[in-house]
N, C-alpha and C positions, 0 to 999 in steps of 0.2 A: 498228727498229720493223717490225711485220708489214706485208707488202704483199700485195695480191691480194684479190679479192672474197671468197674463201672464209674467210680469216682475219677480215675485217671482219664477215662474217655470223656467225661463231662468237662474236666479242666482242659483237655486237649482241644475239644471243640470250641470252648469259650475263648481260649487263647488264639486258636487258629483262625478266627474270624478276621483278625487284623494283623496277626503275626504268624507267617508260615513256619510251622514247627519242623525243625530238622532232626531233633533228637530229644529223648526224654530220659532223665536220670533220676532214679529214686535214691534219695539221700537219707541219712538218719534223721535230719531235722526237717525234711520236707521233700519237695519235688522240684527239680530244675529243668526248665524247658529251654533248649537251645533253639533260637529262632533266627531267621534271616534279618540282616540289618535293614533299616527303613530309611530311604532317602529323604522323606519328609513326613510330617504329621505324627512323629513318634510321641510327642508330649500329649497331644489330644487323644490318640488311640490308647496309650497306656493308661491315661487318667480314666477313660471310659472302662477299660478292662479292670482297673483297680477297684473302681466303685462297684462293678458287677460282682467281682469276686468277694468284695467286702460284704455285700448283701447276702452272699452264700456262706459267709463265715470263714473267709480266708483272707490272708494278707499277701499281697503280691509286691515284689520288688523287681527292679531291672538294673542290669549293669552290663558293661562291655567286657567281653572275653575274647581270646584270640580267634575263636571259631565264629564269632558274630555277637549276638546279644543273648544274655541269659535272663530269663524270667523265673525268679524263685517264688514258690508258693508254699506257705506254711499255714497250719490251722490257727485261727485267731484264738488267743488264750482267753480263758474265762476271767472276766474282770469283776472284782468285788468293789462296788461303789458304795460310798457312805451317804447317809441321808443328809439333806440340806440342813437338818437340825444341827449337825456337827459344825457347819460353817457359822450358823447363827450363834451357837454357844461360844465358839472361839472368838467371834467378833465381839460379843458382849464382855467376855473376860479381858480381851485386849483393850477394849474401851475403858474398863475399870482400871487396869494397870497403867494405862497411859494417862488417865485422869489423875491417878494417885501420883505418878511421876511428875505430871504437870503441876500438881498442888505443891510438891516439894520445890520445884523450880520457881514457881510464882511466889511462894512464900520467901524463898531465899532472895529473889529479886527485890521484894518489898521489905525485907528485914523482919518478916513475921513467919516464924518456923512452926506455927501451929498447923500441922498437916491436915487435920480434920476440920479446920475452921472453914465455914461455908464460903467466905469470900475467896479463900485460897483454892478451894475445890472448883468454884465457878471459873476463877481466873485460869487455873490449870487446864480446865476443859476447853475454854474458849481460845486461849492464847497458845496452847501447846498441843493438846491431844487431838483436837479436831483438825488443825492444819496438817499435823503429821499423818493422821489416818487418811486424810483426803489425798495427800501425795501418794501414800502407799496403795490406797484403794484405786486411784486412777491408773497407777502403774499396772496393777494386776488386772483390772477390768479392761485395759487396753489389750493385754495379752489375750484375755478371754474373748473379747469382741473379734480380734483378728483370727483366733483359732476357729471360732464359729463361722466366720466368713469363709474360711477354707474347708468347712464341713467337718471339722474335727470334734471328737468327743472330749470336751473339756469341762472341768469342774469350776464352780464359783470359787472366789478367793478364800483361802484358809489364812486367817490372821493368827500370829503366834504371840501370846502374852509373855512378858518378861518382867524383870525387876527394874527399879530405878537405876540410873536417871532417865532411861529412855522408855521403859515400860513395854517394849515389844522387840521381838527378833525379826520383824518384818512380816511378809505375807508371801503366799505362792498359790499358783493354780496347778492342777494336775491334768496333763493331757494324756488321755488313756489309750492312745494309739500312736504308731510311728508317724513322723512328719512325712508327707507325700513327696514334696519336691524341694529343690533349693529355694524356689520363690517363697513357698510357705514357711520354710525354715527362717529365712531372713525377715519376712513380714511379721511372724509371731515374735521373733527375737527382738526386733528393733522397736516394735510398737510400745512395749512397756516403758523403756527408758525415755522415749520421746514424750509419751503421755505424762509420765511423772515429772519430767523436766519442765514441761509447759506449765504445770501447776506450781512447781517449786519457784519459778521466777517471781510471780506476784506475791508469794509468801515471803520471799527475800525482800522485796520492795517494802512490804508492810512491816517486816521485822526490823529493817533498818530505820524506817520512819518511827516506829515505836521505841527503838533503842535511843535515837536522838531526842525524841520528845520526852522520854522518861529521864534521860541524862543521869542515870544512877552511876556514880563514880566507883571505880574498882577500889576495894579496901585492901591495900597492899600490906596492912599490918595484921590481918586476920589469920595469916598462916600461908602455907604453900598454895600457889595458884595453878590452875590448869589452863593452858592456852590451846586454842583450837587452830589447826591449819586453815589457811584461807585459799580455797581453790580459785582458779582464774575466773570462773563465772561470778563468784562472789565479789572478787576484786572489781570486776567491770560494773556490777550494780552499785558498789560502794562509792564509785566515782561521783555519783549523783548526790551524795550526802556528805555532810561534814564528817571529819574524822571521828571514828568511834573507838580509837585505840585505848583511851583511858576510861571507857565506859563498860559497864557490865552488859553482856549480851542479853537482850530481851528473849524470853522463852519462844516467841514466834520466830525470831531470827535463828534460834537454835534448831527449831523444827525445819526451817529452810536449809540450814547447814546439813542436817541429817538427810534431807532429800537429795542434796548433791552427793553426799557421802555414799548413800545407797546406790544412786545412779552410777557413780564411778566404779564401785565394786562390781555391780552387775554387768558393766560393759567390759570387764577384763576378758580378753579373748582366750578363754580356756574352759574345757569341760562343758557342763550343763548350764553355765551362766549365760545370760543373754548375749554377751560378747562372744561366747563360744558358739552359740547358734549362728550369729552373724558371720564369724570367721569361717565356720564350716561351709556356709552357703557360698561364700566368696572364693575361698581357697581350696575347697575340697579336701583331699587327703593330706595336703601340705599343712593343714592347720595343726596337725599333731606336733610339729616342731615349734609352732607359735605357742601352743599350750605348755610345752616343757619350758620354753623361754620365759613365759609368764610366771610359772612357779619359781624358776631360778631368780627372777627379778624380785619377787616377793620375799624370798629367803634373804636376799641381800638387804632389802629395805627393812627386814625384821631386826637387823643389827641396830637400827635407830628407833624403830617402833615395833615392840614385841607382838602387837596385835596382828601384823602381817604374817607371822609364823602360823597363827591359827588358821588364817584363810588359805595359806599355802598347803597346810596339812589337809584341810577339808577338800580343797580342789583335787589334791592328789588321790585321796581315798575314795572320793565320789566319782573319780574318773577324769583324767586329763584329756583323754581322746573322745571326741564327739562321734557318735554313730552316724552313718550316712543316711540321708533321706531315702525313701523307697525308689524314687527316680533321681539318681545322682548323675544322670547324663545331661539333661537339658540345662544349659547355662542360664545365668541371670541376664535380664535385659539391662539396658543402659540406665533406665530410671532407677532400678533397684541398686545398681552399682553406685549411683549418686547418693542414694539413701544410706548405703553402707559407709560412704565417705562422711556423711552427716553424723553417723554413729561414732566414727573415729574422732570427729570434732568434739562431740559431747564428752567422750572419754577425756580428752585433753582439757576441757572446761571444768570437769567435775573431779578428776582424780587428784588426791593429795598424798604425796610421798610420806609426809609426816603429819597425820591427822591430829594427834594429841601430844603435847609435851608439857612438862612441869616448868 
């Protein structure tokens, strides 16, 4: 944090242009300026101040205190950014692992378990890897686009390779600075699930069409079978097709199912998940109770599906409570409240209490 009278004077002058300073408090973590409340124009004036201080290497936040408003200023931490080469390498590795997984799925679907057979590799790439990576990619690029639209320093997506049968743990972007407002918090949080869901729907339609067209019956004599839960969105799409209950799921339909599964998990209203961003933007500090309730519900659901225990533990240790945006005072407009309602609808359409069962 800045030290010395000269730096404090510069900050006081910068803040005092639009916010009359009543008191200056030097704290261990930074400087707090107590300013007079503003009857109007707070959002615009603070946004201008925030950008000016950002250019000077500082992060500014604002909150209400009993004596008025408090503008906190801290030195911007040094960020270690990775080369885009890392993104490219991780994308290539994930493409390889998802194609390998797709080859297993396509071979199993066709009764040919030769993983390295060229037909299985091509089928796995076309019918599984590409649809799945398209869903995940659009999800993360939607976050990236919205972050850039709000002037935030964000990375390109990092894809995470994994083992079969999926071949990936998903993807993420890194936003290298605090979210400035509730509006940006909601916009960035909701953009990914909406973008991914929009791509998932045509993948589901294609997957159901290919499943019906292929008509590969389930072999109930081959051993234990795994059944996937059917979320509401999938049930609604399936209405347009003949029953697929006795048919093996086409790899493309499995990619669409994974798209819904990922969207449902991301929309859980806790911590740093997309749903946590949305809940924090709408509910403010009250979202901490919703985060604790979400973890409690996952623990209860883990009695039927053990995988929810893993997600509950991850959410708990990564942080149930979402940090506030820099401007936590300005409320959401009605249009964004409606978008938050759409996010809740998507959660209901995508979430599966029992995703997998024997």
